[in-house]
N, C-alpha and C positions, 0 to 999 in steps of 0.2 A: 199963468205959466209964462215965464220969461224966455222968449226965443233968442234974444240977443245974448244972454248969458250962456245958453246952451251952445250957440254957434262959436262963441269965444273959447269955451272949454274944448270943443272938438278941434278948433284950429290949433290951440296950444298942444293938444295931444298929437296931431298930425305933423306939425312943423318940424320936429327933429328928424322924422323919417324922410320928409321932403328934402331937407337940407342934405342929409346923407346921400340920397339918390342923386341929387344935383352934383355934389362933389365927386361921387363915384363915377358919374358919367363923364365929368371933366378929366379925371385920372385915366380912365379907359381910353378916352379920345386922345390924350397926350401919348399914351403907349402905342396906339394905332398910327399916329402921325410919325412917331419915332421908327416904328417897324417899316413904314413906307419909305422913310428917309434912308434907313439902312439898306433896303433893297436897291434904292437908287445908287447909293455909294458903292454897293457891291458890284454893280455893273461897270464902275469906273476905276476899280482898285487895280493897282499895279502889282502883278503877281511876283515879279522878281525882287522888288525892293521891300515888299511887305509894308508899304506905307499907305495910309489913308489921309488924304488931304481934306479934313473937315474941321471947321472951327465951331460949328453949332453944338455938337454933342461930343462927349468923351467916348471914343470908340476904341475897343481893343480888337486886334486881328490875330487869328490863329491860322497857321498854314500846316496842313498835313500832306505829306508826300506818299504816294504809292508808286508802283512801277509804271502804271498807265495813267493814273489820275492825280490831280491836285485838288484838295478840298480846302476852300477858304471859308472861314467862319468869322462873322462880325458880331460883336456883342456890345451893348450899351445899357446903362442903368439910369433910372429916374427915381427920385424920392417921391413917395406916395404922400399926398397931402390930406387924404380923407382919413379921419380917425377910425380905427377898427379895420379898415380895408387892408392895412399892412399885414394883418394876421392871415388874410386870404391870399394876397398876391406876393407877399414878402416885402421886406423893406431893406434895401431898395428893390424895386421891381425891375427885372432885367428882360431885355428883348434880344433874341438871337436870330440871325439869319445866316444861311450857308449856301454855298454853290460848289458843285463839282465840275472841274474842267479837265478835259483830256490834254495830256502833255503833247507837245508837237513832236512828230516823228521826223527824224533827220536822216 
Protein backbone atom coordinates (compact mmCIF):
# COMPACT_ATOMS: atom_id res chain seq x y z
CA UNK A 1 0.00 0.00 0.00
CA UNK A 2 1.40 3.39 -1.03
CA UNK A 3 0.72 5.95 1.73
CA UNK A 4 2.51 8.78 -0.10
CA UNK A 5 0.16 8.54 -3.06
CA UNK A 6 -2.87 8.50 -0.80
CA UNK A 7 -1.73 11.64 1.04
CA UNK A 8 -1.11 13.42 -2.27
CA UNK A 9 -4.60 12.60 -3.54
CA UNK A 10 -6.19 13.79 -0.28
CA UNK A 11 -4.17 17.01 -0.43
CA UNK A 12 -5.22 17.67 -4.04
CA UNK A 13 -8.87 17.12 -3.11
CA UNK A 14 -8.74 19.47 -0.11
CA UNK A 15 -6.58 22.23 -1.67
CA UNK A 16 -9.40 24.05 -3.60
CA UNK A 17 -11.60 24.16 -0.50
CA UNK A 18 -8.70 25.47 1.59
CA UNK A 19 -7.92 28.20 -0.96
CA UNK A 20 -11.61 29.22 -1.11
CA UNK A 21 -11.79 29.50 2.69
CA UNK A 22 -8.61 31.61 2.83
CA UNK A 23 -9.82 34.03 0.12
CA UNK A 24 -13.29 34.24 1.70
CA UNK A 25 -11.69 35.08 5.06
CA UNK A 26 -9.70 37.87 3.39
CA UNK A 27 -12.81 39.30 1.69
CA UNK A 28 -14.87 39.27 4.88
CA UNK A 29 -11.96 40.88 6.75
CA UNK A 30 -11.77 43.65 4.14
CA UNK A 31 -15.50 44.30 4.55
CA UNK A 32 -15.20 44.44 8.34
CA UNK A 33 -12.30 46.90 8.07
CA UNK A 34 -14.36 49.06 5.71
CA UNK A 35 -17.36 48.95 8.09
CA UNK A 36 -15.14 50.09 10.96
CA UNK A 37 -13.72 52.87 8.80
CA UNK A 38 -17.22 54.05 7.79
CA UNK A 39 -18.27 54.22 11.43
CA UNK A 40 -15.19 56.32 12.19
CA UNK A 41 -15.91 58.66 9.28
CA UNK A 42 -19.57 58.89 10.33
CA UNK A 43 -18.52 60.44 13.63
CA UNK A 44 -16.58 63.15 11.77
CA UNK A 45 -19.06 63.95 8.97
CA UNK A 46 -20.17 67.54 8.44
CA UNK A 47 -23.98 67.54 8.50
CA UNK A 48 -24.53 70.90 6.83
CA UNK A 49 -22.30 70.46 3.77
CA UNK A 50 -22.97 66.74 3.26
CA UNK A 51 -19.27 66.18 2.63
CA UNK A 52 -17.04 63.32 3.60
CA UNK A 53 -13.32 63.94 3.56
CA UNK A 54 -11.99 60.48 2.80
CA UNK A 55 -9.42 59.47 0.19
CA UNK A 56 -9.19 55.78 1.09
CA UNK A 57 -12.67 54.60 0.04
CA UNK A 58 -15.29 55.89 -2.35
CA UNK A 59 -18.09 56.82 0.05
CA UNK A 60 -21.56 58.02 -0.82
CA UNK A 61 -23.58 59.98 1.74
CA UNK A 62 -27.35 60.25 2.06
CA UNK A 63 -29.09 62.76 4.33
CA UNK A 64 -32.76 62.40 5.28
CA UNK A 65 -34.52 65.16 7.18
CA UNK A 66 -37.44 64.78 9.54
CA UNK A 67 -38.89 67.49 11.72
CA UNK A 68 -36.92 66.40 14.75
CA UNK A 69 -34.13 64.19 13.41
CA UNK A 70 -31.52 64.00 10.68
CA UNK A 71 -30.45 60.56 9.46
CA UNK A 72 -27.03 60.28 7.84
CA UNK A 73 -26.18 57.14 5.90
CA UNK A 74 -22.75 56.26 4.50
CA UNK A 75 -22.29 53.55 1.90
CA UNK A 76 -19.20 52.12 0.24
CA UNK A 77 -18.60 49.08 -1.99
CA UNK A 78 -15.71 46.68 -2.60
CA UNK A 79 -15.07 44.23 -5.39
CA UNK A 80 -15.12 40.63 -4.13
CA UNK A 81 -12.02 38.68 -5.16
CA UNK A 82 -13.15 35.19 -4.12
CA UNK A 83 -14.65 33.23 -7.02
CA UNK A 84 -18.21 32.16 -6.19
CA UNK A 85 -18.50 34.39 -3.13
CA UNK A 86 -19.93 37.16 -5.30
CA UNK A 87 -23.09 35.04 -5.67
CA UNK A 88 -23.56 35.11 -1.90
CA UNK A 89 -22.42 38.64 -1.01
CA UNK A 90 -23.16 40.39 -4.28
CA UNK A 91 -20.65 42.00 -6.58
CA UNK A 92 -19.67 44.57 -5.54
CA UNK A 93 -20.28 43.90 -1.85
CA UNK A 94 -21.58 47.05 -0.17
CA UNK A 95 -21.36 48.14 3.45
CA UNK A 96 -23.76 50.70 4.92
CA UNK A 97 -23.77 52.49 8.24
CA UNK A 98 -26.14 55.18 9.50
CA UNK A 99 -26.63 57.54 12.38
CA UNK A 100 -29.68 59.51 13.58
CA UNK A 101 -28.99 62.94 15.05
CA UNK A 102 -31.42 65.30 16.73
CA UNK A 103 -31.64 68.72 15.17
CA UNK A 104 -30.64 71.65 17.32
CA UNK A 105 -33.53 73.49 18.87
CA UNK A 106 -33.29 77.26 18.55
